C-alpha positions as CSV (number, residue, x, y, z in Angstrom):
1,X,0.2,0.0,0.0
2,X,1.4,3.6,-1.1
3,X,2.2,6.1,1.3
4,X,-0.1,8.7,-0.1
5,X,-2.9,6.3,0.5
6,X,-1.8,5.4,3.6
7,X,-1.6,8.9,4.7
8,X,-4.3,10.7,3.1
9,X,-7.3,8.3,4.5
10,X,-10.9,8.7,2.9
11,X,-13.7,7.8,5.4
12,X,-15.6,6.0,2.6
13,X,-19.2,6.4,4.5
14,X,-18.8,10.0,4.7
15,X,-20.3,10.7,1.1
16,X,-23.3,8.9,2.2
17,X,-23.8,10.7,5.6
18,X,-23.0,14.1,3.9
19,X,-25.5,13.7,1.3
20,X,-28.0,13.3,3.6
21,X,-27.8,16.8,4.7
22,X,-26.2,18.2,1.5
23,X,-27.0,16.3,-1.7
24,X,-27.5,19.8,-3.2
25,X,-25.0,21.6,-2.0
26,X,-24.8,24.9,-3.9
27,X,-21.9,25.9,-6.1
28,X,-19.9,28.8,-5.6
29,X,-22.0,31.9,-7.1
30,X,-19.3,33.1,-9.5
31,X,-21.5,35.2,-11.3
32,X,-20.6,38.2,-9.3
33,X,-18.1,40.2,-11.1
34,X,-15.5,42.8,-9.4
35,X,-13.1,45.3,-10.8
36,X,-10.5,44.2,-8.0
37,X,-7.6,42.1,-9.7
38,X,-7.5,40.0,-6.5
39,X,-10.6,39.2,-4.2
40,X,-11.7,36.8,-1.7
41,X,-15.0,36.7,0.4
42,X,-15.5,33.9,3.1
43,X,-17.8,33.2,5.9
44,X,-15.6,33.7,9.1
45,X,-17.2,31.2,11.2
46,X,-17.2,28.1,8.7
47,X,-14.5,29.3,6.3
48,X,-16.9,28.8,3.3
49,X,-15.7,30.4,0.3
50,X,-18.3,32.9,-1.2
51,X,-16.2,34.5,-4.0
52,X,-12.5,33.9,-5.2
53,X,-10.8,35.8,-7.8
54,X,-7.0,35.0,-7.9
55,X,-6.9,34.6,-4.2
56,X,-3.7,32.6,-4.4
57,X,-2.0,35.0,-6.8
58,X,0.8,36.9,-4.9
59,X,0.9,40.7,-5.1
60,X,2.7,43.7,-3.3
61,X,0.8,44.1,0.1
62,X,1.2,47.9,0.5
63,X,-0.2,48.9,4.3
64,X,-2.3,45.4,4.3
65,X,1.4,44.1,5.5
66,X,0.7,46.0,8.9
67,X,-2.1,43.2,9.8
68,X,1.2,41.0,10.1
69,X,3.1,43.4,12.3
70,X,0.2,43.9,14.4
71,X,0.0,40.0,14.8
72,X,3.3,40.0,16.0
73,X,2.6,42.8,18.6
74,X,-0.7,41.1,19.8
75,X,1.0,37.6,20.1
76,X,3.6,39.3,22.2
77,X,1.0,41.1,24.4
78,X,-0.9,37.9,24.9
79,X,2.1,36.1,26.0
80,X,3.2,39.0,28.6
81,X,6.3,39.9,26.7
82,X,4.9,43.6,26.1
83,X,2.6,45.9,27.9
84,X,0.4,48.6,26.4
85,X,2.1,51.0,28.5
86,X,5.7,50.3,27.2
87,X,7.3,53.1,25.5
88,X,9.0,53.2,22.1
89,X,11.4,55.6,20.6
90,X,10.9,57.2,17.5
91,X,14.3,57.3,16.1
92,X,15.7,59.2,13.2
93,X,15.2,56.2,10.7
94,X,11.3,55.9,11.9
95,X,10.7,59.6,11.6
96,X,12.4,60.0,8.2
97,X,11.0,56.7,6.5
98,X,7.6,57.1,8.2
99,X,7.3,60.3,9.7
100,X,5.5,63.6,8.2
101,X,8.5,64.4,5.9
102,X,8.1,61.0,4.2
103,X,5.1,61.7,2.3
104,X,3.5,58.5,3.4
105,X,0.8,57.6,6.1
106,X,2.2,58.8,9.4
107,X,0.7,59.3,12.8
108,X,3.0,62.6,13.0
109,X,5.3,61.1,16.1
110,X,7.8,63.7,17.1
111,X,11.7,62.9,16.3
112,X,13.3,61.4,19.3
113,X,9.9,61.1,21.1
114,X,8.8,58.1,23.5
115,X,5.4,57.0,22.5
116,X,3.4,54.3,24.5
117,X,2.5,51.1,22.9
118,X,-1.2,51.8,23.1
119,X,-0.9,55.1,21.3
120,X,1.3,53.4,18.6
121,X,-1.4,50.7,18.0
122,X,-3.8,53.3,17.5
123,X,-1.6,55.1,15.1
124,X,-1.0,52.0,13.0
125,X,-4.5,50.7,13.0
126,X,-6.3,54.1,12.7
127,X,-3.8,56.3,10.8
128,X,-1.9,53.6,9.2
129,X,1.5,55.5,10.7
130,X,4.6,54.0,9.1
131,X,6.5,55.7,11.8
132,X,4.7,53.6,14.4
133,X,5.3,50.5,12.7
134,X,9.0,51.1,12.4
135,X,9.1,52.4,16.0
136,X,7.7,49.0,17.2
137,X,10.0,47.0,14.9
138,X,13.2,48.7,16.2
139,X,11.9,48.4,19.7
140,X,11.1,45.0,19.7
141,X,14.1,43.4,17.2
142,X,16.7,46.2,17.0
143,X,15.9,46.8,13.3
144,X,13.4,46.3,10.6
145,X,15.2,43.5,8.9
146,X,15.0,41.2,12.2
147,X,11.5,42.2,13.0
148,X,10.6,41.1,9.4
149,X,12.2,37.5,10.6
150,X,9.5,37.7,13.3
151,X,6.9,38.2,10.9
152,X,7.8,35.6,8.7
153,X,8.3,33.1,11.7
154,X,4.7,33.9,12.8
155,X,3.5,33.8,9.1
156,X,4.9,30.0,9.0
157,X,3.2,29.0,12.3
158,X,-0.2,30.4,11.1
159,X,0.3,28.5,7.4
160,X,0.3,31.8,5.4
161,X,2.6,29.8,3.0
162,X,1.9,32.2,0.0
163,X,3.3,35.4,1.7
164,X,6.7,36.8,2.8
165,X,7.7,40.0,4.7
166,X,10.6,42.4,4.5
167,X,9.7,45.2,6.4
168,X,6.7,46.3,9.1
169,X,5.0,48.9,7.2
170,X,4.4,47.2,3.6
171,X,6.4,50.0,1.9
172,X,7.8,48.8,-1.5
173,X,10.6,46.2,-1.0
174,X,11.7,43.4,-3.3
175,X,10.6,40.1,-2.0
176,X,7.6,41.4,-0.1
177,X,4.3,39.7,-1.1
178,X,1.0,38.3,0.0
179,X,-1.9,36.5,-1.3
180,X,-5.7,37.3,-0.5
181,X,-6.1,33.5,0.6
182,X,-3.2,34.4,3.3
183,X,-4.9,37.6,4.4
184,X,-8.2,36.0,4.8
185,X,-6.8,33.5,7.3
186,X,-4.6,36.0,9.0
187,X,-7.8,37.9,9.4
188,X,-9.8,35.1,10.9
189,X,-6.9,34.4,13.5
190,X,-6.7,38.0,14.6
191,X,-10.6,38.2,15.2
192,X,-10.5,34.8,16.9
193,X,-7.3,34.9,19.1
194,X,-7.2,38.7,20.0
195,X,-10.5,40.0,20.7
196,X,-9.6,42.8,23.3
197,X,-7.2,44.3,20.5
198,X,-9.3,43.7,17.4
199,X,-11.9,46.2,18.9
200,X,-9.2,49.0,17.8
201,X,-10.0,48.4,14.4
202,X,-13.6,50.3,14.9
203,X,-12.3,53.1,16.3
204,X,-13.3,56.0,13.6
205,X,-10.8,58.7,14.2
206,X,-7.4,59.2,16.5
207,X,-5.6,62.2,17.7
208,X,-1.9,62.5,18.1
209,X,0.3,65.5,18.2
210,X,-2.8,67.6,17.8
211,X,-3.5,66.1,14.6
212,X,-6.8,64.0,14.1
213,X,-7.1,61.6,11.3
214,X,-10.0,59.6,10.3
215,X,-9.7,55.7,10.1
216,X,-9.0,55.0,6.3
217,X,-11.5,51.7,6.2
218,X,-13.9,53.0,3.5
219,X,-16.5,50.6,5.0
220,X,-16.7,52.1,8.5
221,X,-19.8,53.9,9.3
222,X,-20.9,53.4,5.5
223,X,-21.6,49.8,5.6
224,X,-23.9,48.0,8.1
225,X,-22.1,45.9,10.5
226,X,-18.5,46.9,9.5
227,X,-16.1,46.7,12.2
228,X,-12.4,46.6,10.8
229,X,-9.3,46.4,9.5
230,X,-6.9,48.0,6.9
231,X,-6.5,49.5,3.7
232,X,-3.5,49.9,1.5
233,X,-1.9,51.6,-1.6
234,X,1.2,51.7,-3.4
235,X,1.5,52.3,-7.2
236,X,2.5,48.6,-7.7
237,X,-0.2,47.0,-5.6
238,X,-3.2,49.2,-6.5
239,X,-5.8,50.2,-3.7
240,X,-6.5,47.2,-1.6
241,X,-8.6,46.7,1.7
242,X,-9.1,43.8,4.3
243,X,-12.7,44.0,6.0
244,X,-14.7,42.5,8.4
245,X,-18.7,43.0,8.3
246,X,-21.0,41.4,11.1
247,X,-24.6,41.3,10.6
248,X,-27.1,39.1,12.4
249,X,-24.5,36.9,13.8
250,X,-22.9,36.2,10.6
251,X,-19.3,37.6,9.8
252,X,-17.8,37.8,6.4
253,X,-14.2,38.6,5.8
254,X,-13.4,40.1,2.6
255,X,-9.9,40.8,0.8
256,X,-9.7,42.7,-2.2
257,X,-6.5,44.4,-4.0
258,X,-5.5,46.1,-7.4
259,X,-8.1,48.7,-7.9
260,X,-7.6,51.9,-9.4
261,X,-9.0,54.6,-7.3
262,X,-10.1,55.1,-3.5
263,X,-13.7,55.4,-5.0
264,X,-13.6,52.3,-6.8
265,X,-12.3,50.4,-3.8
266,X,-15.0,51.9,-1.8
267,X,-17.6,51.1,-4.3
268,X,-16.3,47.7,-5.0
269,X,-16.0,46.8,-1.3
270,X,-19.6,47.8,-0.3
271,X,-21.0,45.8,-3.4
272,X,-19.3,42.4,-2.5
273,X,-20.4,42.4,1.2
274,X,-24.0,43.5,0.4
275,X,-24.2,40.7,-2.3
276,X,-22.5,38.1,0.1
277,X,-25.2,38.8,2.7
278,X,-28.0,38.8,0.2
279,X,-27.0,35.9,-2.0
280,X,-25.8,33.5,0.6
281,X,-27.5,31.6,3.8
282,X,-25.9,29.8,6.5
283,X,-26.7,26.2,7.0
284,X,-25.8,24.1,10.0
285,X,-24.6,20.6,9.1
286,X,-22.9,19.3,12.5
287,X,-23.5,20.5,16.0
288,X,-20.6,20.6,18.4
289,X,-19.1,17.1,19.2
290,X,-21.8,15.2,17.0
291,X,-20.4,12.3,15.3
292,X,-18.8,12.9,12.0
293,X,-16.7,9.9,11.0
294,X,-14.7,7.2,12.7
295,X,-11.0,6.7,12.3
296,X,-9.3,3.2,12.5
297,X,-7.0,3.1,15.6
298,X,-3.7,0.7,15.7
299,X,-2.7,-1.0,19.1
300,X,-5.5,0.4,21.0
301,X,-8.3,-1.0,23.5
302,X,-10.8,0.3,20.8
303,X,-10.4,-0.4,17.1
304,X,-11.8,3.1,16.1
305,X,-12.1,6.3,17.4
306,X,-15.0,9.1,16.9
307,X,-14.3,12.0,15.2
308,X,-16.1,15.3,16.0
309,X,-15.7,19.0,15.8
310,X,-15.3,21.2,18.9
311,X,-17.5,24.0,17.3
312,X,-20.4,23.9,15.1
313,X,-19.8,23.1,11.4
314,X,-21.7,25.2,9.1
315,X,-21.7,26.1,5.4
316,X,-22.5,29.4,3.8
317,X,-24.5,28.5,0.6
318,X,-26.1,30.4,-2.1
319,X,-29.8,30.8,-2.1
320,X,-30.0,29.6,-5.7
321,X,-28.1,27.4,-8.3
322,X,-27.6,24.2,-6.2
323,X,-25.0,21.6,-7.3
324,X,-23.5,18.5,-5.5
325,X,-21.1,18.1,-2.8
326,X,-17.9,16.2,-2.3
327,X,-16.5,15.6,1.3
328,X,-13.5,13.9,2.8
329,X,-12.3,13.3,6.1
330,X,-8.4,13.2,5.9
331,X,-6.1,12.0,8.5
332,X,-2.4,10.6,8.9
333,X,-2.7,7.0,9.7
334,X,-2.7,4.4,11.1
335,X,-3.4,6.4,14.3
336,X,-1.4,4.8,16.9
337,X,-2.8,4.3,20.7
338,X,-3.0,5.9,23.3
339,X,-5.3,8.8,22.0
340,X,-6.2,11.6,24.6
341,X,-9.8,12.9,24.1
342,X,-9.7,16.3,22.1
343,X,-6.7,15.5,20.4
344,X,-6.6,16.9,16.8
345,X,-6.5,13.9,14.4
346,X,-8.0,14.7,11.0
347,X,-9.5,17.5,8.9
348,X,-13.1,17.5,7.4
349,X,-12.6,18.9,3.8
350,X,-15.5,19.9,1.5
351,X,-15.3,20.6,-2.3
352,X,-17.8,22.1,-4.8
353,X,-17.3,21.8,-8.4
354,X,-13.9,20.8,-7.8
355,X,-13.1,23.8,-5.6
356,X,-12.2,23.8,-1.8
357,X,-14.9,25.4,0.0
358,X,-14.3,24.7,3.6
359,X,-11.8,22.7,5.7
360,X,-12.2,22.3,9.5
361,X,-10.3,20.2,12.1
362,X,-11.7,17.3,13.9
363,X,-10.7,15.9,17.1
364,X,-10.9,12.5,19.2
365,X,-14.2,12.4,20.9
366,X,-13.2,9.9,23.6
367,X,-9.9,8.6,24.7
368,X,-8.5,5.2,23.4
369,X,-6.2,3.5,25.8
370,X,-3.4,0.9,24.8
371,X,-4.5,-2.3,23.9
372,X,-3.5,-5.6,25.3
373,X,-0.4,-7.5,24.1
374,X,-2.9,-9.9,21.9
375,X,-4.7,-6.9,20.4
376,X,-1.7,-5.1,19.4
377,X,-0.3,-8.4,17.9
378,X,-3.5,-9.0,15.9
379,X,-3.6,-5.1,14.7
380,X,0.1,-5.7,13.5
381,X,-0.7,-8.9,11.8
382,X,-3.5,-7.2,10.1
383,X,-1.6,-4.4,8.9
384,X,1.0,-6.6,7.7
385,X,-1.1,-8.9,5.8
386,X,-3.7,-6.7,4.5
387,X,-2.6,-2.9,4.9
388,X,-4.5,-0.4,6.6
389,X,-7.8,0.1,4.8
């Protein structure tokens, strides 16, 4: 039995089980059109893809890279490595590259001043201040190059395989790129893991050094339920936005880039969000801890372990144009005992029209202890003679 078959195991009855619920799973409603070069609209809770256009194509991030800078800071705050009252120096490099004389977005921090981290976070999130980003990078890592290594290390941990960062600001730099898919995944992570800091993204304006600047997010105050995140622009990237909108307990994550103007960005982002809420409906297919599948166990006191999700599994589906669903539970096997309850063992993946529209981790619903010597011997003999099927 080849390794690819052994390590990518399909739970065969899943097709029957899923079809009971979703035999007419709607295909992606790609009839929607946008002027953005890259675009991705996903349901935050389920991860269902509502719309995708070149979502895996790399592009210069501009200020959208600041979301990765913020993740590094939020992670350090959560781990107790930083405090909101910590002060950071505005160096000459930070002032010249990202300050008032730079011609880019800035929070107008004074040269050689010390600014509390809380104010710098406001400066990045609300004002898109390059000076604030550089001050944090230098304060945390000594320089931007080393801080970029922190960004890339965290990106790797989060599975952002299509992105690479060179600086903390998103200013043009060779070898710096992101994908819409990675930015959506990063956004989902920021909202889930850092709710106490995510609220900063909804702040409409901020004043520093007696200069008040409004939040640059075109959806805030203009689109019902909009509560974050960032915009970006360089000549190479065009106008981009990463946004989150919450309506009636449904949250959509939007990533768009490559638009020609602020006006086009504002119009296109509002249009796709409104379409997403109108054209799709959420449908629950599994409850928390509900049986989804079973996985075979090697050397245990039980021959199988039940797989469940630790949260409800839902799909955001079009109200019209229904198609068929393909679902798989994939795990690396054979799974060896002992197994503790709650251990992540598998992934539920769902495709529509050949496109992956959702994936969610599955965990052990119960513990499996080590089997007796006889049970382990029989499992070993079975595997040797028949392979693990």
